[in-house]
N, C-alpha and C positions, 0 to 999 in steps of 0.2 A: 744248868737247867733253867735258871732264871733268864739267862740271856736268850736261850733258845725259845722259851715261851714268849719273851718280849718281842723277838723278831717275828715269830708267827703272828702275834697280835698286830704288830705293825703292818705286816703284809696283808692280814685280813682287813684291817682298818683302811689301808690304802685301796684295796680292791673294792671294799664295800662303800667307801665314801669319797675318798680323794679323787680317784679316777673318774667316777660318774659326775662329780661336781665339775672337774676339769673339762670333761666332755660337754657338759651343759654350757659352761662359760665359753668354750671355744665355739660352739654352735651359735651362741648369742652374738659373739663378736662378728662371726661371718655374716649373720643375718643383718646386723647393724651396718655392716659394710656394703650391703646390697646384694649379697649372695642368698637369694631366696630358695635356692636348691639345697642348702645345707640343712641336715636333719641330725638330731642327737642319736647316739647308738642305742640308747635305752637300756643301759646296764645299771647295776647296783640294786639296792633294796627296792621294794615295791613303791615306797614313797617317791624315790628319785625317778624310777621308771615312769610313774604317773606324771611327774613334772616334765619329763622328756616328751611324753605323749602330748601333753597340753602345749608345750613349746612347738612341737611339730604341727599341731592343729592351728596354732596361731600363725605360724609361717604359711600354712596353706591358705588361711584367710587373707593374709597379706598378698599372696600371689593372686588370689581371686580378685581382691580389691584393686590391685595394680592392673590386671587385665581389664576389669570393668572401667577403671578410670581412663585407661588407654583408649578403650572403645568410645567412651564418652567424649574424650578429647578429639578423636578422629571424627565422630559425628558432628561435634561442635565446629571443627574446621570445615567440614563439608557444608554445614548450614551457613557458616560465615561466608563461604565462597558463593553459595547460592544467593544469600541476601545481598552480597556485594554486586552480583550480577543483576539482581532486581533493582538495586539503587542505580546502577549504571544504565540499564536500559530505560529506567524511568526518566532519568535525566536526558537520555538521547531522544526519546519519543515525545517528551513533554513539550518541547519547543518545535517539533517538526509538524509540518502540514502536508507532508507527502505520504500518500497511502503506501506507495512502494517502499519507501524507507522505513516506515513504521512496521510493516508486515515482515520485512527482511530482518530487522533488529529483533522483533519478538520471536520469530522462528529460530534465529540463531541461539537465543538464550534458552528457549524451550528445549532444544536438543541438548544443550549443555547441562541443563538441570535433570532431565530424565534419562539421558544416554540413548534415546531413540535415534533412528537413522534419518528419518524424514519428517519434515513439518510442512503443513499446508494451512493456508488461511482462507476460510470461506466466508463470504458476506451475503447478506440477504439482498436479493436482486430488487430492482426498482419495481418489478411487477408484483413483488410480495409472495410469489408462488414457488420460488426456488432459491438455491444458494449458488453463487458463482465463485469460481476460484480466483482469488486475488494474487496468491503467491504460492509457489511450490519449490522447495529447496532442491528437488531433483531436476528442476528445469533451469537451464542457464538463463542469465539475465536477458530479457527480451524474447525468450522462447515461449512456446505455447504449452500449456499443461495438457496432460493426456485426456483428462475429463474436465470440461469447463463448467458444468452445472450439475446440481443434484436436487431432485424434488424434495420438498419438505416432507419429513417422515420416512424418507427412503434411506436405508442403510444406517451405518453408525453415525455419520454426520447429520443426516436428516432427522434421525430420532433424537439426537442430542439437542438440536435446535428446538424440536417440538416439546421435549420434556424439560429443558432448561437445567438438566443435571449432567454431571460428568459420567460418561458411559465408556465401556471398553469392549474390545474384541478378545475372545479367548483364542488359544492356538488352533482350535478346531473350527474357528470362524463364527461361532455363536456370539451374540451380543448380550452382555449382562444388562439386566434392567437398571442396575446402578453399580458403579465401580466399587470394588472392595480391595483393600490393601493386600489381602492374602491371595488374591487371584493372579495367576500368570496371565499376561496380556501381550498381544502383538499390536494392538491399536488402542489409542486413547483419544477421546474427543472431549474438549472442554468448551462449554458455552461462553461466548463473549457477551456480557450483559451490561447495559447502561440503564440505570434506574431499574425498571421492571421489564425492559425490552431486551430480547435476545437479538442482537444485530448480526451475529455471525458465530462461527465455530472454529476453534483452533484444533487441528487434527495432527496426531503424531503416530507414526507407524514404524515398525521394526521387524526384521526377519527372525530375530532371536527373542523368544518370549522372556519377559522379565517382570518383576514386581515393582510397582510404583508405591513408595511408602507414604505415610500420612504427611510428613513434612514436605516432601516433593509435591504432593497433591495440593496442599495448602498454598504453596508458592505458585503452582500452575494456575490455581483459581485467581490468585492475586494478579499474576501476570496477565491472564486473560481479561481481567477487569481493567487493568491499565491500558491494555491494547485496545479494548472496546472504546474507552474514553478518548484515546488519541485518534483512533480511526474515525470515530464519529465527528470529532473536531475537524479532522482533515476533510471529511466528506462535506461538512457544512461550509467550510472555507471554499472548497472547490465549487459548490453550488452557488455560493455568493459571488465568487469570481466569475463563474459562467453567466450569472444574471447581470453582473456589471458590464459584461462584454457582449450581451445578447439583447437585441431589440425585442421588447415584450410583444408587440403587435404581430410582427412578421416571423419571429423566431430566427431571423438572420443575425449574424454578428453585426455589432453596431459600429459607429464611426471610431470609437475608442479602440476597438479591436483592429479596425482597418489601419489606423495609424501605427499600431504595434507591428502588425504583419507586413505592412508596406515598407516600414523602415528596415526590417530584417531581410525582406526579399530584395530590396534595392541594394543593400550592402552585399548580399550574396551575388547578385547579378553583376555588380561592378567588379567584385573581387575575381569572379571566375569568367567574366566577359560573356555572360549568358543573356539572352533576350528576356525582356519583361514588359508586359503591357497592362495598362489600366484603362478600363472602360467606365465612363460615367453615363448613367441613364436618368432620364426624367420623364415622368408620366405627363403626357401632353394635356394641356388645359385642365389640370386637376383641380385648380381652385374653382373654376366654373362648375366642374362636375360635382365638387363637394357642396357648393352653394345650392346647386339644383336638386341634388338627391339626398343631401344630409350627410353629416359626418359619420354616422354609423355605416351607411352604404359605402362611403369613401374608405373607411377602415377595412371593410370586407374586400373591396377591390385591391387595396394595397397588400392585404394578406394573400389573396389569390395570385396577384401579380408576382409577389416574392416567391411563392411556391413554383410558379411557372418558370421563373428565372432560374432558380436553383436546379430544377429538374433538367434544364437544357444545357447545363454545364458539364464539363469533364470532371473526373474525380480530383484532378490536380488544381482546378480553378475554384475560386471562392467568391460568393456574392455577399454584399454588405448593404445594410440600409444606412445611407450617408446622412439622411435627415429629411423629414417631410416626405415628399414624393420622389426624392432623389435616391438613386442606388448606385453602387460601384461594383465592378467585377474585376478581380485580380487574376490575370491570365499568366501563369508561370510558364517559362520556357516557350514563349510565343512571340514571334517576330511580327512586324507591322502587317505583312501580307496575310499571314494566318490570322492575326487579330481582326483584320477587316472582315474576313470570312466569318469568324465567330460572331462578331458584332452584328453582321447582317443576318445571320441565322437567328440571333436573339430577337432582332427587330421583327423579322417575319413571323417567328413563333408567337410573339406577343400580339401582333396584329391579327393573326389567324385565331388565336385563343379567345381574344376579346373583340371579335368581328361584329358583335351586335346581333347575331342570329339566335334563334330559339329563345327569345326573350332576354338574352344577356345584353350588357351595356358595352358599347364600342369603346375600346381604349387602345391608344397607340403610345409609342415612346420615341424620344429622340436620344441619340447616342453620340458621345464624343470619345475618341480613341487617342491615347498617347502612349508612346513606347520609349523604352531605354535602348540605346543611348541617344536616339535621334531627337527626342522631344524634351529631354531633361536629364540631369545628372544626379538628382536626389529626389527624395519623396515629395518635398514641397513643390519643386518645379514640375514633377510629373503630374501631380494633382492640378496644378495651375494650367498645364497644357491641356489636360483632359477636360477641364472646366471650360476653357476657351473653345475647344472643339464642340462641346455640348451647346454652348451659347450659339455657335455658328450653325449648328443643326437646327436650333429653334428659329434662328433668324432666316434660315432657308425655307421655312415652312413646316418644320416638324416632321415626325415619322420618317426620319432618315438617319444615316450614319455619316459622321464627318471625322476625318483623321487630322490630328494636330499638325502633322507634317505638311499638309496641303494648305495651311493658313500662312499668311504673311507673318513674319516674326515680329514680336513686341507690339502687337496690336491688341488693345483691350477690347475693341469692337471689331470683329472680323469684317474685312472688306468683301470677301467672297467665300463661298462654301462649296466644296466639291462633294456632290452626293455619291455615296457608295451604292446606295440602293433605296428603293422606296419612292413614294410619290408625296411631294409636299402637300400638307393639308392645311386648311385655313385655320 
């Protein structure tokens, strides 16, 4: 009887204490090994069942914490990638003075950050009344955008420029007064600001509505700011470069620009065996005219002269102010015969325009023409030949055209001048 009672007590103790404790220990070992799906059976007396319940709750908490940590790690990786893109594009555009390169780099990063399909860069036009498209990722390099300008205050882009805030389009096409991260959007516009000035807008569009979170929005604002600074620097550099190659009085390219263009055109002409002609012009008796009427009137004549000259040229030709009252015209793809006809047309146009009628002052011009390969084989020899022809035109009485090929070779002072047209004037 004693043995039977002892065995019963042993089985009762085992069921009430040993097995529940073993179950708890087994569950703990599994959890410690990384199996967060393990749960105790919850057997035994109330005290042990309560321990099992608390252990299950603790495991649930660990599962939730692990999920939260995994989400935080994923977000951290995304943010790190975004910041790396920011650093990378910042390095790219910081040293670039190309508007095209800057806009392409910024658009590429903006798409990577937001996941949108298309990016466009809009800049404030010179007239200050509209925004012009600088770059569109939907358009191949060198192509034309579907819409080239937007009026200020018009649509998503125009309103963004006017407000200076980030705005967005809803899937139904309505424009939110200010973008919120809880809004589904198919279009996002971020102002590009330098100091307190909005110089443009970075526009992003997509066919699939999505949410742009706070982190992405902050990076987009920073990206737009970097883009604005780089674009403004590129524009200022371009303007400075244009000014350094442009004559202030006449608005024509200057001698420095002529040297650059002529060198490139001569190289192309020689390489592909294509004709090229240089015409040098000089306003006749300009010093006397200047001394008689004053420098202000002389400047007005030079400005009007240059406009008349530029208007008479083909789109492929370029007029330059060489210095003082001297001008040059670069005639691309033009042989000596055709160049002679163009030069004579220029001489006639100038003489007719400034014929001295209706109170205007009479002005004529002498022209010297030199062509490749007949009159030179490089830029320096071509300029020298055109200058010799111009000198010959002046020696022949002015208001005429002389071709370098009609002059004796290697003569600093021409012996004779063959008049293409016009009447010599004293």
